[in-house]
C-alpha positions in Angstrom: 41.1 -20.3 -19.7 37.4 -20.5 -20.3 35.3 -22.8 -22.3 34.6 -20.3 -25.1 31.3 -21.3 -26.5 29.7 -20.8 -23.4 27.9 -17.9 -22.2 26.3 -17.4 -18.6 22.2 -17.9 -19.2 20.7 -16.5 -16.7 16.9 -18.0 -16.7 13.5 -16.8 -15.1 13.7 -19.7 -12.3 17.1 -18.6 -11.7 16.6 -15.2 -11.5 13.8 -15.5 -9.5 16.2 -17.7 -6.8 19.1 -15.3 -7.5 16.6 -12.7 -6.2 15.4 -14.2 -3.4 19.1 -15.1 -2.3 19.6 -11.4 -2.4 16.3 -10.5 -0.5 13.7 -8.2 -2.8 14.2 -4.9 -0.9 18.0 -5.4 -0.5 18.1 -6.2 -4.8 16.2 -2.9 -5.4 18.5 -1.4 -2.8 21.9 -2.8 -4.9 19.7 -1.5 -8.6 19.1 1.9 -7.1 23.1 2.3 -5.8 24.1 0.8 -9.4 21.8 3.1 -11.1 23.3 6.1 -9.4 27.1 4.9 -9.7 26.2 4.8 -13.2 24.6 8.3 -13.8 27.1 9.3 -12.4 29.5 8.8 -15.1 27.0 9.6 -17.7 29.4 11.3 -19.9 31.0 7.4 -20.3 28.5 6.7 -21.9 26.7 6.0 -25.8 23.2 7.2 -25.9 20.6 6.9 -28.0 16.8 7.0 -27.7 15.6 3.2 -28.0 14.8 1.8 -31.7 11.3 1.1 -31.3 8.8 -0.9 -33.7 5.1 0.2 -33.5 2.0 -1.5 -34.3 -1.5 -1.5 -33.5 -1.1 -3.8 -31.0 1.9 -2.7 -29.1 5.8 -2.0 -29.5 8.9 -3.2 -29.4 12.0 -1.6 -28.7 16.0 -2.1 -28.7 17.6 -0.4 -25.9 21.5 -0.9 -26.6 24.4 1.1 -24.5 27.8 0.8 -23.7 31.0 2.7 -21.4 33.3 1.7 -24.5 34.6 -1.3 -22.2 31.5 -3.1 -21.4 28.1 -3.2 -24.3 24.4 -4.2 -23.1 21.3 -4.2 -24.6 17.8 -5.4 -23.8 14.5 -6.6 -25.7 11.3 -5.9 -24.4 7.6 -5.5 -25.8 4.4 -3.6 -24.8 2.1 -4.9 -25.6 -1.4 -3.8 -23.2 -4.2 -6.6 -25.0 -2.2 -9.7 -23.8 -2.8 -9.7 -20.4 -6.6 -10.4 -21.4 -5.3 -13.7 -23.7 -2.9 -14.5 -20.6 0.0 -13.3 -21.6 2.6 -10.3 -20.1 2.1 -6.9 -21.5 5.6 -6.7 -20.9 8.6 -9.2 -21.4 12.2 -8.9 -21.7 15.8 -10.1 -21.9 19.2 -9.1 -22.4 22.6 -9.2 -23.4 25.7 -7.4 -21.5 29.4 -8.3 -23.9 32.9 -7.6 -23.7 33.4 -4.6 -26.3 36.6 -6.0 -26.6 36.2 -8.9 -28.1 32.5 -8.2 -28.9 32.2 -11.7 -27.0 28.7 -11.5 -25.3 29.7 -12.6 -21.1 26.0 -12.7 -20.1 22.4 -13.6 -21.3 19.4 -13.1 -18.5 15.4 -12.9 -18.3 14.8 -8.8 -18.1 11.1 -9.5 -17.8 11.5 -9.3 -13.7 14.8 -7.2 -14.0 12.8 -4.5 -15.6 10.6 -4.5 -13.4 13.0 -4.5 -10.3 14.8 -1.6 -12.2 11.9 0.5 -13.0 10.9 0.4 -9.5 15.0 1.1 -8.6 14.9 3.8 -10.9 11.8 5.5 -9.4 12.4 5.5 -6.1 16.2 6.8 -6.8 14.1 9.6 -8.5 11.7 10.4 -5.8 15.0 9.9 -3.0 15.5 13.3 -4.9 12.6 14.6 -5.8 9.9 13.9 -2.8 9.7 16.2 0.0 11.3 14.7 3.0 9.6 12.8 5.5 7.4 11.4 3.2 5.1 8.5 4.3 2.0 8.5 1.8 2.1 6.9 -1.7 -0.7 6.6 -3.8 -0.2 3.9 -6.7 -2.7 4.4 -9.0 -2.7 1.0 -11.5 -2.2 -2.1 -9.5 -0.6 -4.5 -12.6 2.5 -6.4 -13.0 4.4 -3.3 -11.5 2.3 -2.3 -8.8 4.6 -4.5 -5.8 7.7 -3.6 -7.2 7.5 0.0 -6.9 5.6 -0.5 -3.7 8.8 -1.8 -1.9 11.4 0.1 -3.6 9.2 3.4 -2.1 9.8 1.8 1.0 13.5 0.2 0.9 14.5 3.9 -0.2 12.3 6.6 1.2 10.4 4.8 4.0 7.3 4.4 2.5 5.0 2.6 3.8 1.4 3.4 3.7 0.0 3.0 0.4 -3.6 4.5 -1.1 -4.5 2.1 -4.2 -7.0 2.4 -7.4 -7.2 0.1 -10.7 -10.0 0.7 -12.9 -9.7 -3.1 -12.4 -11.4 -4.1 -9.3 -9.2 -7.9 -9.4 -5.7 -6.0 -10.2 -6.4 -3.9 -6.9 -7.5 -7.7 -5.2 -4.3 -9.3 -6.3 -2.1 -6.1 -5.4 -3.4 -6.5 -2.0 -3.5 -9.9 -1.5 0.5 -10.1 -2.6 1.5 -7.0 -0.4 -0.3 -8.0 3.0 1.7 -9.3 5.7 4.5 -7.3 4.3 3.9 -4.6 6.8 1.8 -1.9 4.9 -0.7 0.3 5.8 -3.1 -0.6 3.1 -5.8 1.6 1.4 -8.0 -0.1 -1.8 -9.6 3.4 -3.0 -13.1 3.9 -5.4 -11.6 6.5 -7.6 -8.0 8.1 -8.0 -9.6 10.7 -6.5 -9.6 9.0 -3.3 -6.4 7.3 -3.9 -4.5 10.7 -3.9 -6.3 12.1 -0.4 -3.5 12.9 1.8 -1.2 11.4 -0.6 3.2 12.3 -0.4 4.1 10.9 -3.5 1.6 9.9 -6.8 2.9 6.7 -8.9 0.8 6.4 -11.9 1.1 2.5 -14.0 -1.0 1.9 -16.1 -0.8 0.3 -18.9 -3.0 1.0 -21.5 -1.7 2.4 -25.1 -3.6 5.9 -25.8 -3.4 9.2 -24.3 -5.0 9.1 -21.2 -6.1 11.9 -17.8 -5.1 9.4 -15.1 -4.2 12.5 -12.9 -6.2 15.2 -13.7 -4.7 18.9 -12.8 -7.5 19.3 -9.8 -5.9 15.9 -8.1 -2.7 17.6 -7.5 -1.9 19.6 -4.2 0.8 21.3 -3.7 5.0 19.7 -2.5 3.2 16.4 -4.4 6.2 14.1 -5.9 4.6 12.2 -9.2 6.5 9.2 -10.1 4.5 9.1 -13.3 6.0 5.2 -15.0 2.8 4.5 -17.4 3.3 7.1 -20.3 6.6 5.5 -22.0 5.9 5.1 -25.7 4.4 7.8 -28.7 0.3 8.2 -27.8 0.7 7.0 -24.1 0.3 9.7 -21.3 -1.4 9.1 -18.3 -0.7 13.2 -16.3 -3.3 16.1 -17.7 -0.7 18.7 -19.2 -2.6 21.4 -16.4 0.1 18.6 -13.7 3.1 19.3 -16.3 2.5 22.8 -16.9 2.8 24.1 -13.0 5.2 21.0 -11.9 8.7 21.0 -12.1 9.9 17.7 -14.7 12.8 15.3 -14.3 13.5 12.9 -17.2 16.3 10.1 -18.0 17.5 11.0 -21.2 15.5 14.1 -23.0 15.4 13.4 -26.2 13.7 10.1 -25.7 11.3 11.2 -23.6 10.4 14.0 -26.1 9.3 11.5 -28.1 7.7 8.9 -25.7 6.8 10.5 -22.6 4.3 13.1 -20.9 6.1 15.7 -22.0 5.7 14.6 -25.8 2.2 17.0 -24.8 4.7 20.1 -23.9 6.2 22.3 -26.8 9.6 20.8 -27.7 11.6 23.7 -25.1 10.1 23.5 -22.5 12.2 22.9 -19.5 13.3 19.5 -17.9 15.9 18.3 -16.1 17.9 15.0 -16.2 17.5 13.0 -13.5 21.7 12.7 -13.4 22.2 16.0 -13.2 20.6 16.4 -9.8 22.2 13.1 -9.0 25.6 14.5 -9.3 24.6 17.7 -7.4 24.5 19.7 -11.7 21.0 21.0 -11.3 18.6 21.7 -7.8 15.6 19.1 -7.4 12.9 20.3 -5.1 13.5 23.7 -3.8 10.7 24.1 -1.6 8.1 22.0 0.3 5.1 23.3 -1.8 6.9 22.5 -5.4 4.7 19.9 -7.7 7.8 17.7 -9.4 7.2 15.3 -11.7 9.6 12.0 -12.4 8.6 11.8 -16.2 10.1 8.5 -16.5 10.1 6.3 -19.6 12.6 4.0 -18.7 16.6 4.7 -20.4 19.1 1.5 -21.5 21.3 3.0 -18.8 19.6 1.6 -15.9 19.7 -2.0 -17.9 23.1 -1.5 -18.0 23.1 -0.8 -14.7 20.6 -3.7 -13.9 23.1 -6.3 -16.1 26.1 -5.4 -14.4 24.6 -5.9 -11.0 23.2 -9.2 -11.8 26.8 -10.5 -14.1 28.3 -9.2 -10.5 26.3 -11.2 -8.3 27.0 -14.8 -9.7 29.9 -14.7 -8.6 28.1 -15.0 -4.7 25.5 -17.2 -5.7 25.6 -18.9 -9.2 21.9 -19.4 -10.0 22.6 -19.4 -13.7 23.4 -22.0 -16.6 26.4 -23.0 -19.1 24.7 -22.1 -22.6 26.8 -23.1 -25.5 26.1 -20.2 -27.8 29.3 -19.5 -29.4 31.0 -21.1 -32.6 34.5 -22.0 -31.2 36.4 -24.2 -34.0 39.9 -24.9 -32.8 41.5 -22.7 -35.9 39.6 -19.4 -36.0 39.3 -19.3 -39.9 37.7 -23.4 -40.1 34.3 -23.0 -39.4 33.2 -24.9 -42.1 35.7 -28.3 -41.2 34.1 -27.8 -37.7 30.4 -28.2 -39.3 32.2 -31.0 -41.4 34.0 -33.0 -38.9 30.3 -32.3 -37.0 28.2 -33.7 -39.8 26.8 -37.7 -39.1 29.2 -40.8 -40.1 26.5 -41.8 -42.9 27.0 -38.2 -44.1 30.4 -38.1 -44.4 31.2 -40.7 -47.9 
């Protein structure tokens, strides 16, 4: 019988070991497959918009869900000013637990894992919504998420031409440096207008916590698929309303995206389609080559659940984890205080 006090814990170091053991693009593909699988059983999950605590500096959120057998949640923050102080804009950790007894079965870092699952979800959506044969992507916003997006789109769609732009040239140089030698045709662009020229797919993944126009209506041509990732909380958007009004819009969980996504700019009854319905064949995706499609991505708890269970399953083959002494386990479950007494140093017993 396993020790009941111990929970597997995956540190940042062990997560990096695990990802490299699997392979980065193979990991992205596994995550996309897991997300697609869980989206196909959408009705099995308890769903709620994430629980957010907003401040002028950023947001701290909890993202819970359960399929009735396993419960998962993620703690995640978003603080755009952090980078200037040497901190990550987004950090996260997550827990997976057994619904039957409430005991956690996994605790893991999720800063890296969130970057991977976000990119995997974006590419999964684009596979259903972009024009077949799309190979060129504009990547606007070259921060911490950019390279993950690039690799996910290559792994799932074969995208191998990237047009990069960021208002901070240092971010673009970082992105070019990290992707050099990985088989991409890379172009640094001086503006968003230059970046979208000739692009089949446009990914916007910026961090500024405000209503911004990263992509104006005049920059979006026929047939483009827009992967809008950066707008993910109230008052934080990237697309001009005109883009949304002439596009077919796809979301993860509509009640949450109405609050946090690009569609917060639109009327509450503006039509959108949930991605799970497209993946399940219950709703159309792209219907013609001239159609503009938008994936209004804010991130949803089922995606984190999929990522957590993927890591749990991979640990059986690659045991990159530590045993964390987390749960009290007295000999008699009713005698918690007795366990505390017996742990007292000898000098305190008398």
